[in-house]
C-alpha positions as CSV (number, residue, x, y, z in Angstrom):
1,M,4.6,-0.7,11.6
2,L,4.9,1.3,8.4
3,A,8.4,0.0,7.7
4,S,7.4,-3.6,8.0
5,N,4.4,-2.9,5.9
6,I,6.5,-1.4,3.1
7,R,9.0,-4.2,3.4
8,S,6.3,-6.9,3.0
9,N,4.8,-5.0,0.0
10,Y,8.3,-4.7,-1.4
11,I,8.9,-8.5,-1.2
12,I,5.5,-9.2,-2.7
13,A,5.9,-6.6,-5.5
14,T,9.4,-7.7,-6.5
15,L,8.3,-11.3,-6.6
16,S,5.5,-10.5,-9.0
17,G,7.6,-8.0,-11.0
18,I,5.6,-4.9,-10.2
19,N,7.5,-1.6,-9.9
20,I,7.5,-0.9,-6.1
21,V,8.1,2.8,-6.5
22,R,5.1,3.2,-8.7
23,M,2.9,1.1,-6.3
24,T,4.1,3.1,-3.3
25,I,3.4,6.4,-5.0
26,I,-0.1,5.4,-6.0
27,K,-0.7,4.1,-2.5
28,F,0.3,7.3,-0.8
29,A,-1.5,9.4,-3.4
30,I,-4.7,7.6,-2.6
31,L,-4.1,7.9,1.1
32,T,-3.4,11.6,1.1
33,I,-6.3,12.5,-1.2
34,G,-8.9,10.4,0.6
35,A,-8.1,10.3,4.3
36,K,-9.3,13.0,6.7
37,S,-8.5,11.6,10.1
38,K,-5.6,9.4,11.3
39,K,-8.0,6.5,12.0
40,H,-9.5,6.8,8.6
41,R,-6.1,6.9,7.0
42,K,-5.1,3.7,8.9
43,L,-8.3,1.9,7.8
44,Q,-7.7,3.1,4.2
45,A,-4.1,1.9,4.3
46,D,-5.2,-1.6,5.5
47,S,-7.9,-1.9,2.9
48,L,-5.5,-0.7,0.2
49,D,-2.9,-3.2,1.2
50,M,-5.5,-5.9,0.9
51,I,-6.5,-4.7,-2.6
52,L,-2.8,-4.6,-3.7
53,K,-2.1,-8.1,-2.3
54,I,-5.2,-9.5,-4.0
55,E,-4.2,-7.9,-7.3
56,L,-0.7,-9.4,-6.9
57,I,-1.9,-12.9,-6.4
């Protein structure tokens, strides 16, 4: 799940010229700061993916 998620983000990010490393670091920083339970972390990861993909379009 996580690997395919990162792979799709990588493809999207490289196509739009965004630095994938920076994007991933920001993403995991937000997840580790904000998420308390695993379920919450999963929901946050999904919503963050949506935000990143919207920003990339």
